[in-house]
N, CA, C and O of each residue as an XYZ file, in Angstrom:
320
protein
N       0.838     -1.178      0.000
C       0.000      0.000      0.000
C       0.888      1.247      0.000
O       1.963      1.277      0.599
N       0.411      2.235     -0.670
C       1.176      3.456     -0.825
C       0.897      4.463      0.288
O       1.657      5.420      0.433
N      -0.127      4.294      1.054
C      -0.417      5.225      2.139
C      -1.370      6.336      1.759
O      -1.532      7.289      2.522
N      -2.002      6.244      0.613
C      -2.983      7.257      0.244
C      -4.289      6.946      0.946
O      -4.728      5.796      0.963
N      -4.898      7.937      1.512
C      -6.147      7.707      2.211
C      -6.382      8.816      3.214
O      -5.952      9.952      3.016
N      -7.061      8.479      4.283
C      -7.416      9.466      5.284
C      -6.185     10.102      5.920
O      -6.184     11.304      6.184
N      -5.160      9.335      6.165
C      -3.933      9.862      6.760
C      -3.265     10.897      5.881
O      -2.770     11.905      6.385
N      -3.240     10.676      4.607
C      -2.641     11.619      3.675
C      -3.436     12.920      3.635
O      -2.860     14.004      3.544
N      -4.756     12.808      3.704
C      -5.591     13.995      3.671
C      -5.355     14.849      4.921
O      -5.262     16.072      4.822
N      -5.259     14.219      6.090
C      -5.014     14.970      7.315
C      -3.654     15.655      7.278
O      -3.502     16.736      7.848
N      -2.693     15.073      6.643
C      -1.375     15.685      6.510
C      -1.451     17.014      5.780
O      -0.809     17.983      6.184
N      -2.228     17.066      4.713
C      -2.405     18.309      3.958
C      -3.133     19.369      4.757
O      -2.746     20.537      4.743
N      -4.193     18.967      5.459
C      -4.942     19.927      6.266
C      -4.113     20.449      7.431
O      -4.187     21.631      7.768
N      -3.331     19.581      8.042
C      -2.532     20.024      9.179
C      -1.462     21.012      8.728
O      -1.138     21.944      9.464
N      -0.909     20.826      7.534
C       0.074     21.755      6.998
C      -0.569     23.118      6.746
O       0.003     24.151      7.094
N      -1.735     23.117      6.152
C      -2.454     24.376      5.905
C      -2.813     25.051      7.227
O      -2.673     26.267      7.363
N      -3.272     24.273      8.194
C      -3.623     24.809      9.505
C      -2.403     25.413     10.183
O      -2.507     26.480     10.787
N      -1.264     24.766     10.100
C      -0.032     25.270     10.691
C       0.388     26.584     10.042
O       0.817     27.508     10.732
N       0.268     26.670      8.739
C       0.607     27.907      8.032
C      -0.316     29.037      8.466
O       0.145     30.159      8.675
N      -1.599     28.767      8.604
C      -2.553     29.789      9.052
C      -2.203     30.262     10.460
O      -2.261     31.460     10.735
N      -1.846     29.357     11.345
C      -1.468     29.724     12.716
C      -0.221     30.607     12.708
O      -0.172     31.606     13.426
N       0.771     30.259     11.920
C       2.005     31.050     11.847
C       1.717     32.449     11.319
O       2.238     33.429     11.853
N       0.904     32.555     10.288
C       0.541     33.863      9.733
C      -0.204     34.696     10.771
O       0.050     35.894     10.897
N      -1.121     34.078     11.517
C      -1.874     34.805     12.541
C      -0.951     35.309     13.644
O      -1.100     36.442     14.103
N      -0.006     34.487     14.072
C       0.935     34.913     15.122
C       1.770     36.091     14.634
O       1.941     37.071     15.359
N       2.287     36.005     13.422
C       3.081     37.110     12.865
C       2.238     38.373     12.758
O       2.716     39.462     13.076
N       1.003     38.245     12.320
C       0.109     39.396     12.202
C      -0.111     40.079     13.555
O      -0.023     41.303     13.659
N      -0.397     39.281     14.591
C      -0.657     39.859     15.899
C       0.599     40.463     16.517
O       0.514     41.472     17.217
N       1.754     39.867     16.273
C       3.000     40.453     16.774
C       3.258     41.794     16.101
O       3.639     42.756     16.770
N       3.057     41.873     14.795
C       3.254     43.141     14.084
C       2.252     44.193     14.547
O       2.610     45.362     14.696
N       1.018     43.801     14.772
C       0.008     44.738     15.256
C       0.376     45.275     16.627
O       0.239     46.473     16.878
N       0.834     44.426     17.504
C       1.226     44.837     18.850
C       2.397     45.800     18.776
O       2.419     46.787     19.512
N       3.371     45.546     17.912
C       4.513     46.439     17.760
C       4.098     47.791     17.207
O       4.648     48.811     17.621
N       3.148     47.829     16.288
C       2.668     49.091     15.749
C       2.007     49.928     16.831
O       2.208     51.141     16.885
N       1.217     49.293     17.693
C       0.557     50.012     18.774
C       1.571     50.572     19.761
O       1.413     51.699     20.228
N       2.601     49.812     20.085
C       3.607     50.271     21.037
C       4.494     51.345     20.454
O       4.869     52.273     21.170
N       4.844     51.257     19.185
C       5.750     52.243     18.604
C       5.078     53.601     18.492
O       5.764     54.621     18.555
N       3.773     53.652     18.331
C       3.108     54.943     18.235
C       3.170     55.704     19.544
O       3.097     56.933     19.528
N       3.299     55.037     20.664
C       3.380     55.726     21.939
C       4.680     56.506     22.079
O       4.745     57.454     22.862
N       5.721     56.123     21.332
C       6.984     56.839     21.396
C       6.938     58.130     20.589
O       7.793     58.996     20.776
N       5.975     58.279     19.711
C       5.926     59.422     18.822
C       4.823     60.403     19.183
O       4.480     61.275     18.385
N       4.279     60.270     20.358
C       3.221     61.190     20.763
C       3.810     62.549     21.058
O       4.916     62.660     21.588
N       3.070     63.576     20.715
C       3.479     64.928     21.071
C       2.281     65.637     21.673
O       1.229     65.032     21.877
N       2.441     66.907     21.955
C       1.376     67.639     22.637
C       0.112     67.745     21.804
O      -0.971     67.923     22.362
N       0.217     67.642     20.481
C      -0.966     67.725     19.633
C      -1.895     66.540     19.830
O      -3.088     66.635     19.543
N      -1.364     65.424     20.319
C      -2.184     64.248     20.556
C      -3.021     64.385     21.829
O      -4.020     63.685     21.997
N      -2.614     65.282     22.719
C      -3.296     65.449     23.998
C      -3.591     66.932     24.257
O      -3.018     67.519     25.174
N      -4.475     67.541     23.462
C      -4.724     68.977     23.628
C      -5.314     69.319     24.990
O      -5.047     70.400     25.514
N      -6.110     68.423     25.578
C      -6.696     68.718     26.873
C      -5.628     68.785     27.962
O      -5.784     69.530     28.930
N      -4.546     68.019     27.818
C      -3.465     68.082     28.793
C      -2.680     69.378     28.648
O      -2.254     69.954     29.649
N      -2.482     69.848     27.412
C      -1.790     71.114     27.185
C      -2.631     72.251     27.729
O      -2.105     73.161     28.370
N      -3.942     72.211     27.479
C      -4.829     73.252     27.996
C      -4.771     73.296     29.519
O      -4.722     74.377     30.106
N      -4.778     72.153     30.148
C      -4.725     72.083     31.609
C      -3.391     72.608     32.125
O      -3.350     73.297     33.145
N      -2.302     72.291     31.432
C      -0.988     72.798     31.838
C      -0.929     74.316     31.724
O      -0.355     74.984     32.584
N      -1.517     74.857     30.671
C      -1.571     76.313     30.526
C      -2.402     76.941     31.639
O      -2.035     77.988     32.171
N      -3.501     76.319     31.989
C      -4.334     76.825     33.083
C      -3.568     76.838     34.405
O      -3.664     77.793     35.175
N      -2.814     75.781     34.659
C      -2.023     75.724     35.889
C      -0.975     76.830     35.886
O      -0.759     77.490     36.903
N      -0.322     77.034     34.737
C       0.672     78.101     34.638
C       0.030     79.465     34.878
O       0.607     80.311     35.561
N      -1.153     79.681     34.321
C      -1.860     80.956     34.533
C      -2.216     81.147     36.001
O      -2.075     82.244     36.542
N      -2.674     80.082     36.642
C      -3.017     80.168     38.067
C      -1.788     80.476     38.912
O      -1.851     81.304     39.821
N      -0.673     79.816     38.619
C       0.555     80.054     39.372
C       1.051     81.477     39.155
O       1.537     82.113     40.090
N       0.932     81.983     37.929
C       1.341     83.365     37.638
C       0.430     84.350     38.364
O       0.896     85.348     38.913
N      -0.863     84.064     38.363
C      -1.809     84.948     39.044
C      -1.565     84.980     40.550
O      -1.753     86.022     41.178
N      -1.150     83.861     41.140
C      -0.860     83.824     42.573
C       0.514     84.405     42.904
O       0.847     84.583     44.076
N       1.303     84.697     41.884
C       2.634     85.249     42.102
C       3.690     84.195     42.383
O       4.778     84.533     42.850
N       3.410     82.951     42.117
C       4.373     81.878     42.363
C       5.490     81.851     41.328
O       6.600     81.405     41.618
N       5.197     82.329     40.119
C       6.204     82.359     39.065
C       6.242     83.749     38.450
O       5.256     84.485     38.493
N       7.394     84.104     37.874
C       7.555     85.415     37.252
C       6.997     85.395     35.825
O       6.630     84.347     35.296
N       6.946     86.576     35.228
C       6.463     86.702     33.856
C       7.361     85.902     32.908
O       6.867     85.247     31.990
N       8.673     85.956     33.129
C       9.603     85.222     32.278
C       9.381     83.717     32.399
O       9.392     83.005     31.395
N       9.181     83.231     33.622
C       8.919     81.808     33.823
C       7.605     81.397     33.152
O       7.520     80.343     32.521
N       6.587     82.244     33.299
C       5.310     81.978     32.675
C       5.442     81.885     31.154
O       4.943     80.949     30.529
N       6.123     82.872     30.575
C       6.324     82.880     29.113
C       7.098     81.650     28.656
O       6.790     81.075     27.613
N       8.104     81.243     29.433
C       8.879     80.066     29.066
C       8.019     78.793     29.125
O       8.133     77.928     28.257
N       7.182     78.683     30.124
C       6.296     77.523     30.251
C       5.350     77.456     29.058
O       5.186     76.393     28.458
N       4.725     78.582     28.707
C       3.803     78.620     27.564
C       4.544     78.287     26.277
O       4.031     77.555     25.430
N       5.755     78.826     26.129
C       6.560     78.537     24.928
C       6.900     77.045     24.865
O       6.826     76.445     23.792
N       7.264     76.448     25.977
C       7.606     75.025     26.013
C       6.403     74.139     25.689
O       6.556     73.070     25.097
N       5.233     74.576     26.070
C       4.031     73.773     25.829
C       3.593     73.822     24.365
O       2.900     72.918     23.901
N       3.980     74.842     23.651
C       3.579     74.984     22.234
C       4.452     74.192     21.372
O       4.273     74.183     20.154
């Protein structure tokens, strides 16, 4: 007997299944890396509410006299 039959058919399906699993793992690893790498490239434009809040804090500190005009201007310049 040459071995053709149910065993041969399962061999083909298992190979296809293994290839699909490998492709899925590679896809999910690449997706995870894309999500993580974007966190390194965030700037203030991605979080406008945080910049607005920082400006408000700087204004409050300037109004209370905790910081000078030069310090205030530098903080606003740094946030932009």
